[in-house]
C-alpha positions as CSV (number, residue, x, y, z in Angstrom):
1,M,-13.9,47.0,13.3
2,S,-16.0,48.3,16.2
3,A,-17.7,45.0,17.2
4,L,-16.3,41.5,16.8
5,L,-18.4,39.6,14.1
6,K,-19.5,36.0,14.6
7,P,-18.2,33.6,11.9
8,S,-21.7,33.2,10.6
9,E,-22.1,36.9,10.2
10,I,-18.9,37.1,8.4
11,V,-20.1,34.2,5.9
12,R,-23.3,36.0,5.5
13,L,-21.8,39.2,4.4
14,L,-19.2,37.6,2.0
15,S,-22.0,35.7,0.4
16,E,-23.5,39.1,-0.7
17,H,-20.6,39.7,-2.9
18,V,-18.9,36.2,-3.3
19,I,-20.7,33.3,-5.1
20,G,-20.0,29.7,-4.1
21,Q,-16.9,28.6,-2.2
22,D,-18.7,28.1,0.9
23,E,-16.0,25.8,2.6
24,A,-13.5,28.6,1.9
25,K,-15.7,31.2,3.2
26,R,-16.4,29.0,6.8
27,T,-12.6,28.4,7.1
28,L,-11.7,32.4,6.6
29,A,-14.6,33.2,8.8
30,V,-13.6,31.3,11.6
31,A,-9.8,32.2,11.1
32,I,-10.7,35.9,11.2
33,Y,-13.0,35.6,14.1
34,A,-9.9,34.0,15.9
35,H,-7.4,36.4,14.8
36,F,-9.3,39.3,16.2
37,R,-10.0,37.5,19.3
38,R,-6.2,37.0,19.7
39,M,-5.7,40.8,19.1
40,A,-8.3,41.7,21.7
41,N,-6.9,39.1,24.2
42,T,-3.0,38.6,23.4
43,A,-3.1,36.3,26.5
44,V,-5.5,34.1,28.4
45,D,-4.9,32.7,31.6
46,T,-1.1,33.2,30.9
47,V,-1.3,31.3,27.6
48,E,0.0,33.3,24.7
49,L,-2.2,33.6,21.6
50,T,-0.2,33.4,18.5
51,K,-1.3,34.5,14.8
52,S,-2.5,32.1,12.4
53,N,-1.9,33.0,8.8
54,I,-3.9,31.7,6.0
55,L,-3.3,29.8,2.7
56,L,-5.6,29.9,-0.3
57,I,-5.5,27.4,-2.9
58,G,-7.2,27.2,-6.2
59,P,-7.2,27.8,-10.0
60,T,-7.1,31.5,-11.2
61,G,-10.4,33.4,-11.4
62,T,-12.0,31.4,-8.4
63,G,-12.1,34.4,-6.1
64,K,-9.2,34.3,-3.8
65,T,-8.5,37.9,-4.4
66,L,-12.2,38.8,-4.1
67,L,-12.9,37.0,-1.0
68,C,-9.7,38.9,0.7
69,E,-10.7,42.3,-0.9
70,T,-14.3,41.8,0.6
71,L,-13.3,40.4,4.0
72,A,-11.2,43.5,4.4
73,R,-14.1,45.9,3.4
74,I,-16.3,43.9,5.9
75,L,-13.9,44.3,8.7
76,D,-13.0,48.0,7.7
77,V,-9.2,47.2,7.7
78,P,-6.4,48.4,5.3
79,F,-5.7,45.8,2.7
80,V,-3.1,45.5,-0.1
81,T,-2.1,42.7,-2.5
82,A,1.4,41.6,-3.5
83,D,2.5,39.4,-6.3
84,A,5.1,36.6,-5.4
85,T,6.4,36.5,-8.9
86,S,7.4,40.2,-8.7
87,L,9.2,39.5,-5.5
88,A,11.1,36.5,-6.8
89,Q,12.3,38.8,-10.0
90,T,13.8,41.7,-7.7
91,Q,17.3,41.6,-6.4
92,F,16.0,43.7,-3.6
93,V,13.3,41.6,-1.9
94,G,13.7,43.6,1.3
95,D,12.9,46.8,-0.5
96,E,9.8,45.2,-2.2
97,I,8.6,43.7,1.1
98,E,9.0,47.3,2.9
99,A,7.2,48.8,0.1
100,I,4.3,46.3,0.8
101,L,4.1,47.6,4.3
102,H,4.5,51.2,3.2
103,R,1.5,50.8,1.0
104,L,-0.4,49.3,3.7
105,L,0.3,52.3,5.9
106,D,-0.9,54.5,2.9
107,R,-4.2,52.5,2.9
108,A,-4.7,53.2,6.4
109,D,-4.1,57.0,5.9
110,G,-1.0,57.1,7.6
111,D,-2.5,55.7,11.0
112,L,0.1,53.3,12.2
113,S,-2.3,51.5,14.5
114,R,-4.7,50.6,11.7
115,A,-1.8,49.6,9.3
116,Q,-0.8,47.2,12.0
117,R,-4.2,45.5,11.9
118,G,-4.5,45.3,8.0
119,I,-4.5,42.4,5.7
120,V,-1.8,41.7,3.2
121,F,-2.7,39.1,0.5
122,V,0.3,37.7,-1.3
123,D,-0.8,35.9,-4.5
124,E,1.1,33.1,-6.7
125,V,3.1,32.1,-3.5
126,D,3.4,28.7,-5.6
127,K,5.6,30.4,-7.9
128,L,8.0,30.8,-5.1
129,K,8.6,26.9,-4.9
130,T,12.0,25.2,-4.6
131,V,12.9,23.0,-7.7
132,S,16.2,21.3,-7.7
133,G,18.4,22.2,-10.7
134,Q,16.5,25.5,-11.6
135,A,17.9,28.7,-11.2
136,R,14.4,30.1,-10.4
137,A,14.4,27.9,-7.2
138,T,17.0,29.9,-5.5
139,S,15.1,33.3,-5.8
140,G,12.0,31.5,-4.8
141,E,13.4,30.0,-1.6
142,S,15.1,33.4,-0.7
143,V,11.6,35.1,-1.1
144,Q,10.2,32.4,1.1
145,H,12.9,33.2,3.8
146,A,12.3,36.9,3.6
147,L,8.6,36.8,4.0
148,L,9.1,34.6,7.0
149,K,10.0,37.3,9.5
150,I,7.0,39.9,8.7
151,M,4.6,36.8,8.5
152,E,5.4,35.7,11.9
153,G,5.8,39.1,13.4
154,A,8.5,41.8,13.6
155,P,9.0,45.6,13.7
156,V,10.0,46.7,10.5
157,R,11.7,50.0,9.8
158,L,10.4,52.1,7.1
159,K,12.5,54.6,5.1
160,D,10.7,57.5,6.8
161,G,12.0,56.2,10.2
162,R,8.9,54.9,11.6
163,H,8.6,51.2,12.6
164,I,5.5,49.1,11.7
165,D,4.8,45.9,13.9
166,T,3.7,43.1,11.9
167,T,2.7,41.0,14.6
168,H,-1.0,41.6,14.2
169,I,-1.1,42.1,10.5
170,L,-2.9,38.9,8.9
171,F,-1.2,37.5,6.0
172,I,-3.2,35.7,3.6
173,C,-1.2,33.8,0.8
174,G,-3.0,32.6,-2.4
175,G,-1.8,30.4,-5.4
176,A,-3.0,27.8,-7.9
177,F,-0.5,25.0,-6.9
178,V,-0.8,23.3,-10.3
179,G,0.3,19.6,-9.6
180,L,-0.5,19.7,-6.0
181,D,-3.5,16.9,-6.7
182,N,-1.1,14.5,-7.9
183,I,0.7,14.7,-4.5
184,L,-2.4,14.4,-2.8
185,T,-3.3,11.3,-4.8
186,K,-0.2,9.3,-3.7
187,T,0.0,10.6,-0.2
188,H,-3.6,10.3,0.8
189,T,-4.8,6.6,1.2
190,F,-8.0,7.2,3.2
191,G,-10.4,4.3,2.5
192,F,-13.2,2.9,4.6
193,I,-14.2,5.1,7.7
194,S,-16.7,4.0,10.3
195,T,-19.4,6.6,10.2
196,S,-23.1,6.7,9.6
197,G,-24.8,6.0,6.3
198,G,-24.5,8.7,3.6
199,D,-21.9,10.8,5.6
200,D,-19.0,8.4,4.5
201,Q,-18.5,9.7,1.0
202,Q,-18.6,13.3,2.2
203,I,-16.2,12.7,4.8
204,L,-13.8,10.9,2.9
205,E,-13.8,13.8,0.2
206,R,-13.1,16.3,2.7
207,L,-10.2,14.0,4.0
208,N,-8.8,13.4,0.5
209,A,-8.8,17.0,-0.3
210,R,-7.3,18.3,2.8
211,V,-3.8,19.6,2.3
212,K,-0.9,18.5,5.0
213,P,2.0,20.5,5.6
214,T,3.8,17.5,4.2
215,D,2.3,18.0,0.8
216,L,3.3,21.4,0.6
217,L,6.8,20.2,1.4
218,E,6.7,17.9,-1.4
219,F,5.5,20.6,-3.6
220,G,8.4,22.9,-2.7
221,L,7.5,25.3,-0.2
222,I,10.2,25.3,2.6
223,P,9.3,24.0,6.0
224,E,9.4,27.4,7.9
225,F,7.3,29.1,5.2
226,A,4.7,26.4,5.2
227,G,4.7,26.4,9.0
228,R,3.6,30.3,8.9
229,L,0.5,29.1,7.1
230,P,-1.1,26.7,9.4
231,I,-4.7,27.3,8.0
232,V,-5.2,25.8,4.4
233,T,-8.5,26.0,2.6
234,R,-9.2,25.1,-1.1
235,L,-11.3,26.7,-3.8
236,Y,-12.8,25.0,-6.7
237,P,-13.3,25.6,-10.5
238,L,-16.5,27.6,-11.0
239,S,-19.4,25.6,-12.8
240,Q,-21.5,27.3,-15.6
241,E,-24.2,27.8,-13.0
242,M,-22.0,29.6,-10.5
243,L,-20.5,31.7,-13.4
244,V,-24.0,32.9,-14.1
245,R,-24.9,33.6,-10.6
246,I,-21.8,35.6,-10.4
247,M,-23.0,37.7,-13.1
248,T,-26.5,38.3,-11.6
249,E,-26.8,37.8,-7.9
250,P,-24.0,39.7,-5.9
251,K,-24.9,43.3,-4.8
252,N,-22.4,44.8,-7.5
253,A,-23.0,42.2,-10.0
254,I,-21.9,43.3,-13.6
255,V,-25.6,43.2,-15.0
256,K,-26.8,45.3,-12.0
257,Q,-24.0,47.9,-12.8
258,F,-24.7,48.3,-16.4
259,A,-28.5,48.3,-15.7
260,A,-28.0,51.4,-13.2
261,M,-25.7,52.9,-15.9
262,L,-28.7,52.9,-18.5
263,K,-31.4,53.7,-16.1
264,S,-29.7,56.6,-15.5
265,D,-30.5,57.6,-19.0
266,G,-34.0,56.4,-18.8
267,V,-33.3,53.2,-20.5
268,E,-34.4,49.7,-19.2
269,L,-31.8,46.8,-19.8
270,Q,-33.0,43.4,-20.4
271,I,-30.9,40.4,-21.0
272,E,-32.1,36.9,-21.6
273,T,-31.0,33.8,-19.3
274,D,-29.3,32.0,-22.6
275,V,-27.1,35.1,-22.9
276,F,-25.6,34.5,-19.3
277,R,-25.1,30.8,-20.0
278,Q,-23.3,31.8,-23.3
279,I,-21.0,34.1,-21.4
280,A,-20.2,31.8,-18.8
281,E,-19.3,29.1,-21.6
282,L,-17.0,31.3,-23.1
283,A,-15.3,32.0,-19.8
284,I,-14.9,28.3,-19.1
285,E,-13.3,27.9,-22.6
286,Y,-10.7,30.8,-21.7
287,K,-9.8,29.0,-18.6
288,A,-9.7,32.2,-16.6
289,G,-12.8,31.5,-14.3
290,A,-14.5,34.6,-13.2
291,R,-11.8,37.0,-14.3
292,S,-12.8,36.9,-18.0
293,L,-16.7,37.6,-17.4
294,R,-16.4,41.4,-17.2
295,G,-14.2,41.3,-20.6
296,I,-16.7,39.4,-22.2
297,F,-19.7,41.4,-20.8
298,E,-18.1,44.7,-21.8
299,E,-17.5,43.8,-25.4
300,M,-21.2,42.7,-25.5
301,M,-22.4,46.1,-24.1
302,T,-19.9,48.3,-26.3
303,D,-22.7,48.9,-28.9
304,V,-25.2,49.5,-26.6
305,L,-23.2,52.2,-24.6
306,Y,-22.1,53.6,-28.1
307,A,-25.9,54.0,-29.5
308,V,-27.9,55.2,-26.6
309,P,-26.2,58.5,-26.0
310,D,-27.0,59.3,-29.6
311,H,-30.7,58.2,-29.4
312,P,-32.4,59.6,-26.3
313,E,-36.0,58.2,-27.7
314,I,-34.5,54.7,-26.8
315,R,-36.5,53.3,-24.0
316,K,-35.3,49.7,-23.6
317,V,-32.6,47.5,-24.8
318,L,-33.0,44.0,-25.3
319,I,-30.2,41.3,-25.8
320,K,-31.4,37.7,-26.5
321,S,-28.1,36.2,-27.5
322,L,-24.4,37.0,-27.4
323,F,-24.0,36.4,-31.0
324,E,-27.0,38.5,-32.2
325,P,-27.2,42.2,-32.2
326,P,-28.9,44.1,-29.6
327,R,-32.6,45.2,-30.0
328,Y,-33.7,48.8,-29.2
329,L,-37.1,49.5,-28.4
330,G,-38.9,52.9,-28.5
331,A,-36.2,54.1,-30.9
332,R,-36.1,55.3,-34.5
333,P,-35.6,52.6,-37.1
334,E,-32.0,53.7,-37.9
335,A,-31.3,53.3,-34.2
336,D,-32.0,49.3,-34.5
337,A,-28.9,47.3,-34.8
């Protein structure tokens, strides 16, 4: 990153690609800003500036991976993802962790200094929780211990003999943490707060939604691992309106991609607003958040992409409902579906 971006600039750039989750964006932006300030000044007035890794908590399909990927593009730093579940299923955790760092080095085109300033996103860390009486707990806890060293910062020797220092690699962990809300209900007892007017409820909601280290310990993270993730922010389920916006508003929104594809063939794509609402309703029913949007959209566009290449006279495609065939305008009658 040639110049240090302000948190507000990071949020603005994130919002060009990621819809909603404003609180998570602000938290990430401030954390990233502080992280790069630390790298630029490892010590200020003899005070050592240490790294703060991040934990993203939210249901599947709410944008955890997308936020991290977009952040890495904005910052122009190498980025890799890892699956905590896969780490827990292997007997050679150390080798798998080394492989993650090797992939980070590959993403940096072999530039060790760039790799050492990259971002690693470890998804599904909630699956590593310790649960007494379950065999899985042992493997999950062992992976937490294995991740501790590299998350805090240490030189790791790769198989090719090189060492990669993880001190300035930012680790962002994510997970759904199903059941955490039940813990919050028991441990958070904020009631009356002396503030002015309408601010009361908003402040109360933020306090009650805040995840404390003790909540993570009760969930099943070991104290040392939870301690390596001092910054915790939550992502919330996407509403129908937000899912519609995800399909239509970002720079690389899915409808813009298909419209550009058809435009290259001289065909205009027009999709009625109700169609996006119908797709969003299905996505909510599938309980997979934004992840299911593309699959539903692709299925809807299959007939269109099949018909258009065979009928160069088609000039416009109109889709009025997800449950009705598309209309082809400027085409021969047999091209109509």
